[in-house]
N, C-alpha and C positions, 0 to 999 in steps of 0.2 A: 201224438204217436206219428212217427214218420212213415211215410208210405212203404209197403213191404216190397215194392218192386220198382225198378227204375222206370221212370216216365221217359217221355221224348226229350224232355229239357235235361234230363240226367245224362242221357246218351250223347245230346250235342256237347254238352260240357266235357265229356271224357273224350269225345272223338276230335274235339279241337286240339286238345292236348297229343293225340296219336298223330294228326296231321302234322303239327309242328315237329314231333319226333321223327317222323318219317322224311319230311323235308331237310331236317338236320341230318340225317344218316345217308340220304342219297345225293347230296349237295358235292360238288367237287371240293377237293381239300383246299384249305386256305393256304396263303402264301407264307404267313407266320403263325407260330403255334406258341400257346401260353400253357404250359403244364404244371403251373405252380400249384401248391395244396390249397391255396384261397380260391384261385379260380375254380378248381376241380369242385370244392365244396360248394361253392356259391351256385354253380350248375346244377348240383345234386339236389340241393335245398329248393331250387327254383322248379325243377321236375316234380320232387317228391312232395312238396306242401300241399297242392290242390288235392292228391289222392289221399293224403293223410288226413286232410280237412274233412273230406266226405267219409272216410273210415271212421274218424273220431266221431262225428256227428250220427252216425248210423250206430255205433256202440254205445254211447251215453244216452240215457234217458232225458227227455226234456219236455218242456211245454212249448205248445205251437204259438207263436206270436199272432 
């Protein structure tokens, strides 16, 4: 069974992504922009994957290794 609450390791994992997001949102604008569908999709997947993985592992019952 998974732990019922976030531990310090879980918070470090989530906060590292929040830190990267904050750096991305507060840095100056780049000289060139790429707003293609592929580049936007890649960025969304890169940000969403770790959170989706944590949510999935908490949702699906499993065996501890």
